[in-house]
All heavy atoms as an XYZ file, in Angstrom:
886
protein
N      92.688     86.059     72.577
C      92.117     87.141     73.344
C      93.286     88.144     73.752
O      94.372     87.643     74.007
C      91.453     86.595     74.697
C      90.918     87.608     75.577
S      89.537     88.526     75.052
C      88.167     87.432     75.168
N      92.884     89.347     73.816
C      93.902     90.385     74.146
C      93.291     91.019     75.451
O      92.172     91.437     75.441
C      94.035     91.401     73.086
C      94.622     90.767     71.809
C      94.868     92.603     73.586
C      94.728     91.829     70.666
N      94.171     91.073     76.427
C      93.758     91.652     77.643
C      94.594     92.857     77.869
O      95.698     92.929     77.548
C      94.082     90.692     78.857
C      93.288     89.399     78.841
C      93.818     88.213     78.328
C      91.944     89.405     79.276
C      93.153     87.038     78.368
C      91.239     88.193     79.274
C      91.709     87.081     78.706
O      91.029     85.854     78.698
N      93.881     93.960     78.428
C      94.537     95.270     78.607
C      94.328     95.611     80.070
O      93.193     95.756     80.467
C      94.007     96.373     77.697
C      94.713     97.625     77.970
C      94.159     95.897     76.272
N      95.446     95.650     80.896
C      95.376     96.055     82.195
C      95.994     97.415     82.290
O      97.201     97.571     82.210
C      96.004     95.087     83.173
C      95.479     93.670     82.988
C      95.855     95.542     84.652
C      96.101     92.736     82.062
N      95.155     98.458     82.508
C      95.532     99.876     82.427
C      94.569    100.609     83.324
O      93.355    100.507     83.152
C      95.506    100.439     80.981
C      95.610    101.778     80.777
C      96.921    102.493     81.221
O      97.979    102.106     80.662
O      96.844    103.324     82.159
N      95.128    101.444     84.216
C      94.136    102.247     85.086
C      93.666    103.468     84.506
O      92.623    104.017     84.886
C      94.840    102.504     86.534
C      96.064    103.359     86.313
O      96.938    103.033     85.347
O      96.368    104.242     87.102
N      94.297    104.112     83.442
C      93.796    105.259     82.836
C      92.763    104.865     81.856
O      92.879    104.207     80.862
C      94.880    105.931     82.066
C      94.582    107.263     81.492
O      93.494    107.418     80.962
O      95.382    108.155     81.539
N      91.414    105.330     82.168
C      90.450    104.939     81.336
C      90.434    105.351     79.880
O      89.956    104.654     78.943
C      89.100    105.561     81.940
C      89.597    106.470     83.001
C      91.021    106.194     83.240
N      90.958    106.506     79.568
C      91.109    106.948     78.190
C      92.114    106.134     77.352
O      91.866    105.746     76.344
C      91.510    108.493     78.076
O      92.679    108.713     78.768
N      93.236    105.756     78.002
C      94.244    104.903     77.393
C      93.699    103.488     77.245
O      93.906    102.908     76.054
C      95.538    104.874     78.195
C      96.493    103.828     77.635
C      96.288    106.269     78.281
N      93.065    103.017     78.245
C      92.360    101.697     78.173
C      91.382    101.581     77.033
O      91.447    100.635     76.226
C      91.768    101.320     79.483
C      91.226     99.961     79.660
C      90.787     99.690     81.163
N      89.717    100.537     81.409
C      89.768    101.387     82.495
N      90.822    101.502     83.284
N      88.722    102.248     82.851
N      90.509    102.626     76.952
C      89.546    102.600     75.973
C      90.100    102.745     74.553
O      89.616    102.082     73.512
C      88.459    103.725     76.190
C      87.625    103.355     77.361
O      87.604    102.259     77.931
O      86.962    104.360     77.870
N      91.173    103.529     74.316
C      91.712    103.722     73.038
C      92.383    102.492     72.544
O      92.245    102.108     71.318
C      92.804    104.865     73.127
N      93.036    101.744     73.413
C      93.720    100.505     73.026
C      92.644     99.469     72.579
O      92.792     98.745     71.639
C      94.574     99.936     74.179
C      95.705    100.879     74.529
C      95.131     98.541     73.861
C      96.537    100.596     75.763
N      91.574     99.356     73.488
C      90.508     98.443     73.234
C      89.883     98.714     71.856
O      89.702     97.782     71.035
C      89.529     98.488     74.370
S      88.159     97.355     74.112
N      89.571     99.996     71.637
C      88.941    100.362     70.269
C      89.861    100.084     69.148
O      89.359     99.532     68.109
C      88.651    101.970     70.357
S      87.208    102.286     71.422
N      91.124    100.314     69.275
C      92.105     99.990     68.166
C      91.986     98.515     67.767
O      91.917     98.221     66.612
C      93.508    100.371     68.596
C      94.620     99.931     67.648
C      94.541    100.653     66.289
C      95.907    100.173     68.237
N      92.065     97.625     68.833
C      92.069     96.227     68.522
C      90.763     95.726     68.068
O      90.636     94.833     67.194
C      92.598     95.445     69.796
C      94.034     95.674     70.111
C      94.385     95.714     71.428
C      94.951     95.899     69.119
C      95.721     95.864     71.783
C      96.288     96.063     69.523
C      96.720     96.118     70.751
N      89.724     96.267     68.571
C      88.390     95.781     68.210
C      88.066     96.259     66.795
O      87.293     95.551     66.023
C      87.260     96.286     69.171
C      87.312     95.572     70.516
C      86.291     96.034     71.491
O      85.597     97.097     71.294
O      86.188     95.269     72.538
N      88.605     97.422     66.265
C      88.356     97.795     64.910
C      89.073     96.844     63.952
O      88.742     96.721     62.824
C      89.002     99.216     64.731
C      88.163    100.319     65.260
C      88.801    101.693     65.152
O      89.799    101.806     64.464
O      88.216    102.608     65.735
N      90.005     96.097     64.431
C      90.773     95.168     63.686
C      90.102     93.667     63.784
O      90.525     92.707     63.156
C      92.193     94.935     64.041
C      93.041     96.297     63.739
C      94.401     96.121     64.457
C      93.098     96.591     62.251
N      88.949     93.605     64.489
C      88.257     92.317     64.654
C      88.850     91.415     65.778
O      88.501     90.287     65.869
N      89.737     92.007     66.647
C      90.305     91.300     67.692
C      89.441     91.412     69.031
O      88.947     92.436     69.330
C      91.706     91.800     67.926
C      92.628     91.717     66.729
C      93.972     92.396     66.990
C      92.940     90.218     66.354
N      89.326     90.327     69.703
C      88.657     90.243     70.892
C      89.462     90.829     72.036
O      90.601     90.386     72.288
C      88.135     88.857     71.310
C      87.067     88.261     70.298
C      86.626     86.915     70.617
N      86.636     86.616     72.025
C      87.050     85.446     72.522
N      87.282     84.466     71.710
N      87.132     85.253     73.806
N      88.923     91.760     72.840
C      89.620     92.335     73.908
C      88.841     92.334     75.237
O      87.625     92.279     75.137
C      90.003     93.852     73.656
O      88.817     94.567     73.520
C      90.864     93.900     72.364
N      89.482     92.398     76.317
C      88.905     92.475     77.593
C      89.730     93.415     78.357
O      91.012     93.278     78.379
C      88.646     91.170     78.174
C      87.847     91.311     79.562
C      86.892     90.148     79.714
C      86.264     90.196     81.015
N      84.946     90.537     81.066
N      89.200     94.346     79.194
C      90.007     95.335     79.854
C      89.785     95.211     81.383
O      88.763     94.790     81.919
C      89.811     96.773     79.444
O      88.443     97.004     79.752
C      89.984     96.920     77.960
N      90.872     95.601     82.055
C      90.857     95.670     83.576
C      91.518     96.862     84.096
O      92.503     97.357     83.404
C      91.519     94.380     84.141
C      90.794     93.131     83.860
C      91.118     92.475     82.554
C      89.875     92.567     84.627
C      90.302     91.234     82.238
C      89.081     91.420     84.241
C      89.450     90.830     83.063
O      88.765     89.660     82.749
N      91.061     97.386     85.175
C      91.697     98.606     85.765
C      92.825     98.336     86.791
O      93.612     99.208     87.009
C      90.679     99.513     86.440
C      89.986     98.723     87.660
C      89.581     99.973     85.559
C      89.183     99.658     88.568
N      93.058     97.046     87.099
C      94.100     96.730     88.030
C      94.447     95.237     87.892
O      93.742     94.482     87.341
C      93.826     97.111     89.467
C      92.629     96.554     90.099
O      92.304     95.304     89.777
O      91.835     97.197     90.698
N      95.623     94.968     88.471
C      96.111     93.485     88.392
C      95.233     92.543     89.235
O      95.028     91.370     88.780
N      94.692     93.032     90.272
C      93.938     92.137     91.169
C      92.615     91.702     90.548
O      92.354     90.522     90.589
C      93.588     92.795     92.567
C      94.781     93.156     93.450
C      95.463     94.389     93.126
O      95.268     95.043     92.184
O      96.401     94.676     93.925
N      91.896     92.652     89.884
C      90.688     92.261     89.212
C      91.003     91.331     88.092
O      90.143     90.446     87.720
C      89.909     93.463     88.747
O      90.602     94.246     87.849
N      92.122     91.516     87.336
C      92.467     90.666     86.317
C      92.715     89.192     86.739
O      92.169     88.238     86.173
C      93.689     91.220     85.531
C      94.197     90.283     84.520
C      93.671     90.037     83.258
C      95.474     89.584     84.686
C      94.141     89.270     82.326
C      95.998     88.570     83.814
C      95.322     88.505     82.599
N      93.552     89.089     87.751
C      93.831     87.781     88.352
C      92.631     87.022     88.952
O      92.524     85.839     88.818
C      94.956     87.865     89.458
C      96.325     88.232     88.936
C      97.263     88.414     90.016
C      96.889     87.203     87.872
N      91.639     87.796     89.487
C      90.469     87.139     90.010
C      89.573     86.663     88.869
O      88.806     85.763     89.090
C      89.658     88.204     90.803
C      90.336     88.625     92.087
C      89.547     89.795     92.755
O      88.422     90.124     92.334
O      90.131     90.230     93.807
N      89.612     87.255     87.720
C      88.680     86.957     86.608
C      89.171     86.040     85.511
O      88.398     85.699     84.610
N      90.430     85.988     85.453
C      91.071     85.407     84.154
C      92.076     84.329     84.508
O      93.003     84.535     85.416
C      91.669     86.544     83.291
C      92.317     86.038     82.119
C      90.613     87.563     82.938
N      92.118     83.329     83.729
C      93.333     82.387     83.553
C      93.728     82.421     82.127
O      93.243     81.655     81.287
C      92.833     81.043     83.966
O      92.471     80.850     85.247
N      94.656     83.407     81.826
C      95.075     83.540     80.385
C      95.752     82.256     79.870
O      96.412     81.589     80.597
C      95.936     84.703     80.473
C      96.499     84.937     81.829
C      95.388     84.316     82.677
N      95.474     82.019     78.591
C      96.131     80.956     77.859
C      97.448     81.439     77.185
O      97.699     82.601     77.096
C      95.215     80.416     76.785
C      93.939     79.917     77.277
C      93.033     79.435     76.137
C      91.722     79.982     76.269
N      90.960     80.125     75.028
N      98.211     80.487     76.741
C      99.501     80.753     76.212
C      99.380     81.600     74.906
O     100.172     82.446     74.519
C     100.243     79.544     75.877
C     101.644     79.566     75.500
C     102.389     78.229     75.326
O     101.703     77.194     75.274
N     103.681     78.333     75.277
N      98.203     81.387     74.200
C      97.882     82.172     72.971
C      97.430     83.608     73.156
O      97.361     84.304     72.266
C      96.967     81.373     72.064
O      95.828     81.197     72.746
N      97.163     83.840     74.447
C      96.619     85.148     74.747
C      97.759     86.262     74.754
O      98.829     85.852     75.089
C      95.860     85.195     76.043
C      94.572     84.319     75.952
O      93.986     84.165     74.937
O      94.119     83.910     77.009
N      97.417     87.503     74.681
C      98.279     88.616     74.799
C      97.787     89.489     75.924
O      96.605     89.872     75.865
C      98.409     89.377     73.443
C      98.779     88.471     72.245
C      99.464     90.534     73.650
C      98.660     89.205     70.942
N      98.720     89.794     76.830
C      98.366     90.678     77.998
C      99.239     91.899     77.960
O     100.435     91.780     78.078
C      98.557     89.886     79.301
C      98.156     90.703     80.471
C      97.871     88.554     79.268
N      98.547     93.073     77.783
C      99.194     94.353     77.787
C      99.057     94.854     79.276
O      97.998     94.968     79.708
C      98.571     95.333     76.787
C      98.925     95.038     75.318
C      98.196     94.176     74.662
C      99.990     95.726     74.840
C      98.538     93.949     73.319
C     100.301     95.500     73.457
C      99.642     94.644     72.717
N     100.175     95.058     79.907
C     100.221     95.482     81.244
C     100.901     96.821     81.500
O     102.040     97.029     81.213
C     100.897     94.455     82.198
C     100.948     94.788     83.652
C     100.329     93.095     82.005
N     100.197     97.843     82.078
C     100.770     99.143     82.475
C     101.633     98.800     83.705
O     101.266     98.101     84.670
C      99.672    100.070     82.874
C     100.243    101.395     83.209
O     101.450    101.695     82.997
O      99.388    102.131     83.892
N     102.883     99.304     83.716
C     103.733     98.975     84.857
C     103.457     99.741     86.098
O     103.754     99.492     87.195
C     105.168     99.294     84.472
C     105.794     98.313     83.447
C     107.318     98.707     83.246
C     105.755     96.898     83.990
N     102.719    100.938     85.873
C     102.300    101.824     86.960
C     100.835    101.689     87.400
O     100.076    102.606     87.211
C     102.581    103.274     86.597
N     100.487    100.460     87.735
C      99.114    100.227     88.269
C      98.901    100.488     89.670
O      99.916    100.279     90.499
C      98.793     98.703     87.950
C      98.702     98.292     86.588
C      98.578     96.685     86.515
C      97.448     98.983     85.847
N      97.685    100.812     90.122
C      97.400    100.996     91.531
C      97.374     99.545     92.214
O      97.118     98.633     91.516
C      96.047    101.618     91.603
C      95.514    101.241     90.295
C      96.579    101.144     89.311
N      97.593     99.439     93.439
C      97.643     98.188     94.138
C      98.746     97.371     93.698
O      99.943     97.842     93.772
N      98.588     96.171     93.220
C      99.591     95.344     92.728
C     100.141     96.072     91.470
O      99.513     96.299     90.493
C      99.018     93.911     92.254
C     100.158     93.063     91.595
S      99.426     91.589     90.850
C      98.790     90.769     92.265
N     101.472     96.409     91.468
C     102.024     97.048     90.328
C     102.205     96.146     89.162
O     102.170     94.927     89.335
C     103.324     97.774     90.685
C     104.503     96.944     91.046
O     104.675     95.905     90.436
N     105.128     97.220     92.112
N     102.358     96.651     87.957
C     102.481     95.953     86.882
C     103.690     94.928     86.775
O     103.611     93.842     86.261
N     104.788     95.337     87.458
C     105.911     94.337     87.474
C     105.623     93.154     88.257
O     105.983     92.005     87.876
C     107.163     95.098     88.096
C     107.707     96.235     87.172
S     108.630     97.486     88.109
C     107.407     98.409     88.971
N     104.874     93.303     89.405
C     104.549     92.170     90.152
C     103.468     91.176     89.354
O     103.591     90.035     89.372
C     103.891     92.581     91.488
C     104.943     93.134     92.398
O     106.152     92.858     92.211
O     104.558     93.848     93.424
N     102.608     91.868     88.610
C     101.582     91.091     87.889
C     102.434     90.349     86.778
O     102.186     89.231     86.495
C     100.668     92.097     87.182
C      99.610     91.458     86.300
C      98.815     90.304     86.994
C      98.704     92.493     85.586
N     103.332     91.020     86.166
C     104.077     90.375     85.193
C     104.874     89.123     85.652
O     104.934     88.111     85.053
C     105.093     91.316     84.391
C     104.193     92.299     83.441
C     106.110     90.605     83.535
C     104.985     93.521     82.954
N     105.537     89.255     86.739
C     106.221     88.169     87.378
C     105.180     87.019     87.629
O     105.591     85.866     87.586
C     106.860     88.673     88.673
C     108.149     89.497     88.456
C     108.807     89.980     89.764
N     109.765     90.824     89.411
C     109.858     92.223     89.815
N     108.763     92.588     90.491
N     110.722     92.995     89.417
N     104.058     87.333     88.225
C     103.059     86.243     88.424
C     102.707     85.518     87.195
O     102.604     84.291     87.172
C     101.899     86.745     89.203
C     102.314     87.156     90.705
C     101.117     87.418     91.560
N     100.188     86.422     91.591
C      99.031     86.481     92.371
N      98.812     87.618     93.062
N      98.185     85.511     92.456
N     102.437     86.343     86.154
C     101.963     85.735     84.894
C     103.108     84.918     84.272
O     102.798     83.838     83.695
C     101.637     86.791     83.910
C     100.235     87.521     84.216
C     100.097     88.704     83.207
C      99.111     86.681     84.221
N     104.328     85.297     84.323
C     105.497     84.686     83.768
C     105.869     83.406     84.538
O     106.535     82.470     83.989
C     106.703     85.554     83.853
O     106.475     86.724     83.059
N     105.289     83.144     85.748
C     105.685     82.123     86.627
C     104.777     80.871     86.331
O     105.151     79.713     86.768
C     105.635     82.415     88.032
N     103.687     81.019     85.453
C     102.912     79.847     85.326
C     103.547     78.933     84.268
O     104.418     79.405     83.511
C     101.499     80.298     84.765
C     100.737     81.187     85.919
C     101.491     80.928     83.494
N     103.119     77.681     84.204
C     103.649     76.689     83.265
C     103.689     77.175     81.847
O     104.642     77.074     81.138
C     102.989     75.373     83.413
O     103.035     74.985     84.763
C     103.642     74.280     82.539
N     102.558     77.628     81.314
C     102.389     78.095     79.994
C     101.904     79.559     80.034
O     100.748     79.845     79.873
C     101.386     77.259     79.190
C     101.830     75.776     79.123
C     101.148     74.816     79.879
C     102.838     75.394     78.307
C     101.610     73.548     79.819
C     103.308     74.099     78.226
C     102.669     73.186     78.966
O     103.079     71.868     78.898
N     102.847     80.440     80.157
C     102.473     81.913     80.283
C     101.880     82.497     79.013
O     102.273     82.068     77.932
C     103.802     82.537     80.707
C     104.813     81.719     80.189
C     104.263     80.322     80.196
N     101.127     83.514     79.176
C     100.561     84.175     77.978
C     101.651     85.098     77.449
O     102.755     85.203     78.168
C      99.413     85.116     78.556
C      99.841     85.348     80.007
C     100.493     84.120     80.433
N     101.486     85.632     76.382
C     102.440     86.718     75.702
C     102.176     87.910     76.510
O     101.109     88.371     76.715
C     102.167     86.891     74.322
C     102.274     85.570     73.410
C     101.775     85.780     72.038
O     102.310     86.634     71.282
N     100.776     85.005     71.731
N     103.312     88.563     77.011
C     103.121     89.732     77.879
C     103.847     90.877     77.327
O     104.960     90.718     76.771
C     103.761     89.464     79.279
C     103.207     88.174     79.956
C     103.735     90.693     80.176
C     103.880     87.734     81.196
N     103.185     92.065     77.252
C     103.733     93.360     76.749
C     103.613     94.340     77.899
O     102.450     94.627     78.342
C     103.004     93.750     75.491
C     103.634     95.167     75.067
C     103.144     92.729     74.371
N     104.701     94.926     78.413
C     104.625     95.932     79.316
C     104.509     97.318     78.709
O     105.156     97.504     77.666
C     105.948     95.869     80.204
N     103.646     98.168     79.261
C     103.467     99.498     78.755
C     104.018    100.477     79.770
O     103.679    100.447     81.025
C     102.015     99.706     78.526
C     101.254     98.817     77.579
S      99.622     99.306     77.228
C      98.851     98.797     78.847
N     104.982    101.344     79.377
C     105.595    102.189     80.242
C     106.176    103.432     79.688
O     106.518    103.386     78.445
C     106.721    101.468     81.065
O     107.226    102.313     82.027
C     107.841    101.035     80.147
N     106.384    104.444     80.399
C     107.200    105.629     80.047
C     108.487    105.783     80.831
O     109.212    106.714     80.667
N     108.832    104.676     81.533
C     110.110    104.674     82.331
C     111.268    104.654     81.307
O     111.190    104.091     80.253
C     110.182    103.477     83.271
C     109.269    103.462     84.371
C     109.325    102.062     85.064
C     109.523    104.529     85.403
N     112.444    105.272     81.793
C     113.565    105.295     80.922
C     114.210    103.819     80.826
O     114.015    103.108     81.822
C     114.618    106.170     81.665
C     113.768    106.883     82.673
C     112.531    106.180     82.895
N     114.839    103.508     79.803
C     115.458    102.146     79.645
C     116.359    101.690     80.834
O     116.212    100.661     81.239
C     116.310    102.167     78.314
C     116.785    100.826     77.935
C     117.512    100.885     76.575
N     116.674    101.593     75.573
C     116.129    100.930     74.618
N     116.310     99.621     74.378
N     115.388    101.660     73.687
N     117.173    102.610     81.309
C     118.076    102.268     82.464
C     117.126    101.771     83.694
O     117.645    100.848     84.420
C     118.929    103.421     82.762
C     118.270    104.585     83.487
C     119.360    105.617     83.776
N     118.715    106.829     84.304
C     118.103    107.759     83.626
N     118.179    107.671     82.260
N     117.512    108.794     84.126
N     116.040    102.369     83.902
C     115.172    101.954     85.017
C     114.664    100.556     84.758
O     114.504     99.757     85.611
C     114.014    102.995     85.238
C     114.517    104.270     85.776
O     115.651    104.382     86.087
O     113.647    105.263     85.860
N     114.266    100.350     83.553
C     113.753     99.039     83.114
C     114.833     97.944     83.342
O     114.493     96.781     83.763
C     113.184     99.009     81.682
C     112.012     99.842     81.494
C     111.579     99.998     80.015
C     110.815     99.397     82.194
N     116.002     98.225     82.953
C     117.133     97.305     83.124
C     117.365     96.970     84.649
O     117.722     95.864     85.031
C     118.423     97.918     82.614
C     118.437     97.868     81.072
O     117.512     97.228     80.402
O     119.244     98.720     80.384
N     117.034     97.920     85.554
C     117.147     97.638     86.907
C     116.025     96.853     87.490
O     116.200     96.007     88.333
C     117.354     98.932     87.753
C     118.616     99.677     87.484
C     118.702    101.026     88.013
O     117.749    101.470     88.694
N     119.947    101.725     88.057
N     114.778     97.088     86.956
C     113.693     96.441     87.363
C     113.631     95.000     86.940
O     113.296     94.060     87.751
C     112.311     97.230     86.872
C     112.283     98.646     87.445
C     111.107     96.375     87.086
C     111.291     99.404     86.878
N     113.933     94.717     85.748
C     113.832     93.333     85.170
C     115.271     92.919     84.956
O     116.038     93.418     84.183
C     113.106     93.472     83.805
C     111.610     93.833     83.943
C     111.332     94.974     83.550
C     110.839     92.877     84.526
C     109.884     95.395     83.642
C     109.329     93.222     84.560
C     109.017     94.524     84.121
N     115.600     91.782     85.665
C     116.918     91.207     85.505
C     117.172     90.731     83.996
O     116.254     90.369     83.379
C     117.126     90.094     86.416
C     115.727     89.954     87.098
C     114.830     91.094     86.587
N     118.435     90.714     83.666
C     118.668     90.213     82.252
C     117.988     88.862     81.948
O     117.909     87.952     82.803
C     120.219     90.056     82.119
N     117.455     88.755     80.798
C     116.770     87.631     80.315
C     115.363     87.456     80.847
O     114.545     86.628     80.348
N     114.906     88.327     81.718
C     113.538     88.321     82.209
C     112.692     89.522     81.990
O     111.646     89.775     82.452
C     113.554     88.114     83.787
C     113.989     86.761     84.183
O     113.747     85.814     83.510
N     114.624     86.678     85.377
N     113.180     90.306     80.935
C     112.515     91.537     80.521
C     111.399     91.142     79.520
O     111.655     90.442     78.593
C     113.426     92.632     79.947
C     112.816     93.826     79.788
C     113.737     94.860     79.071
C     114.876     95.107     79.770
N     115.854     96.187     79.130
N     110.096     91.559     79.804
C     109.081     91.318     78.851
C     109.360     92.287     77.680
O     110.090     93.043     77.674
C     107.835     91.725     79.603
C     108.269     92.750     80.624
C     109.647     92.379     80.956
N     108.459     91.932     76.612
C     108.452     92.925     75.457
C     107.830     94.226     76.005
O     106.960     94.221     76.906
C     107.568     92.357     74.380
C     108.163     91.073     73.822
C     107.481     90.511     72.633
N     106.135     90.019     73.186
C     105.216     89.545     72.378
N     105.357     89.472     71.067
N     104.026     89.163     72.858
N     108.305     95.349     75.459
C     107.839     96.587     76.061
C     107.424     97.554     74.971
O     108.008     97.644     73.842
C     109.109     97.284     76.775
C     109.490     96.383     77.985
C     108.800     98.570     77.196
C     110.648     96.763     78.730
N     106.306     98.281     75.196
C     105.927     99.272     74.290
C     105.946    100.647     75.216
O     105.656    100.702     76.314
C     104.494     98.983     73.747
C     103.466     98.957     74.809
C     104.127    100.046     72.710
N     106.491    101.621     74.573
C     106.850    102.889     75.188
C     105.635    103.848     75.176
O     104.956    103.935     74.161
C     107.942    103.603     74.554
C     109.174    102.763     74.429
C     109.906    102.507     75.645
N     110.398    103.783     76.252
C     110.808    103.858     77.446
N     111.011    102.811     78.107
N     111.251    105.076     77.873
N     105.380    104.507     76.238
C     104.416    105.606     76.361
C     105.075    106.986     76.025
O     106.217    107.129     76.401
C     103.708    105.593     77.732
C     102.827    104.492     77.918
C     102.179    104.764     79.344
C     101.124    103.659     79.577
N     100.467    103.846     80.907
N     104.516    107.860     75.345
C     103.060    107.760     74.878
C     102.940    106.757     73.810
O     103.745    106.600     72.945
C     102.676    109.150     74.318
C     104.080    109.789     74.093
C     105.116    109.104     74.959
N     101.788    105.982     73.859
C     101.614    104.802     72.991
C     101.226    105.396     71.591
O     100.583    106.304     71.338
C     100.415    103.994     73.495
C     100.638    103.462     74.848
C      99.303    102.774     75.328
C     101.787    102.399     74.893
N     101.776    104.619     70.606
C     101.424    104.885     69.131
C     100.871    103.629     68.662
O     101.220    102.464     68.960
C     102.693    105.251     68.348
C     103.408    106.464     68.848
C     104.657    106.845     68.079
O     104.973    106.111     67.065
O     105.335    107.854     68.431
N      99.853    103.823     67.720
C      99.182    102.702     67.116
C     100.174    101.667     66.445
O      99.972    100.377     66.779
C      98.273    103.236     65.907
C      97.317    102.197     65.333
C      96.540    102.736     64.307
O      95.860    103.862     64.574
O      96.366    102.132     63.130
N     101.259    102.069     65.725
C     102.047    101.074     65.187
C     102.758    100.221     66.148
O     103.177     99.145     66.034
C     103.039    101.658     64.151
C     103.956    102.618     64.740
C     104.900    103.174     63.592
C     106.111    104.055     64.235
N     107.032    104.394     63.316
N     103.236    100.978     67.305
C     103.922    100.251     68.413
C     103.006     99.191     69.010
O     103.543     98.129     69.378
C     104.264    101.233     69.495
O     105.121    102.249     69.021
N     101.731     99.404     69.244
C     100.903     98.374     69.700
C     100.594     97.260     68.704
O     100.528     96.143     69.118
C      99.460     99.121     70.140
C      99.614     99.954     71.308
C      98.204    100.735     71.409
C      99.828     99.221     72.598
N     100.400     97.554     67.513
C     100.094     96.672     66.477
C     101.194     95.599     66.246
O     100.881     94.510     65.756
C      99.650     97.284     65.192
C      98.432     98.105     65.317
C      98.013     98.902     63.929
C      97.207     97.281     65.619
N     102.438     95.879     66.522
C     103.506     94.969     66.286
C     103.429     93.774     67.076
O     104.087     92.745     66.814
C     104.848     95.676     66.556
C     105.218     96.025     67.933
C     106.506     96.636     68.095
O     107.437     96.352     67.349
N     106.575     97.522     69.113
N     102.625     93.803     68.216
C     102.517     92.624     69.121
C     101.267     91.738     68.797
O     101.142     90.755     69.584
C     102.357     93.157     70.531
C     103.689     93.874     70.915
C     103.694     95.231     71.041
C     104.867     93.276     71.152
C     104.863     95.945     71.457
C     106.026     93.879     71.454
C     106.014     95.157     71.613
N     100.408     92.134     67.878
C      99.167     91.378     67.724
C      99.201     90.729     66.370
O      99.968     91.148     65.456
C      97.918     92.175     67.788
C      97.804     92.750     69.261
C      97.929     93.293     66.800
N      98.500     89.621     66.121
C      98.547     88.964     64.836
C      97.928     89.867     63.746
O      96.997     90.702     63.976
C      97.500     87.753     64.973
C      96.936     87.945     66.343
C      97.608     88.933     67.040
N      98.459     89.709     62.564
C      98.014     90.643     61.484
C      96.758     90.184     60.869
O      96.317     89.092     60.980
C      99.136     90.675     60.357
């Protein structure tokens, strides 16, 4: 399962459509709180997280997901500069990152072929 946590409806829908066209199952959420209330992701799941979410920000959501015994695969989506990401995520704890504006090939590198 691929989860997309993104507050921008057009971005969320575009990502979902891209993956569904490839036959991949997706589920979307507008914020971290609704995702955590409704899902217990498995290790084999992929979770795409916008870092600039309302309420619980994406960085806090990623930290919570990473802290479970068998965390899902996590991909952060952001337009932040690399130096800001280095400050936000300590060495060794940085998730995989896809840069905004999002490109199809950038997203597809994280999902099974």
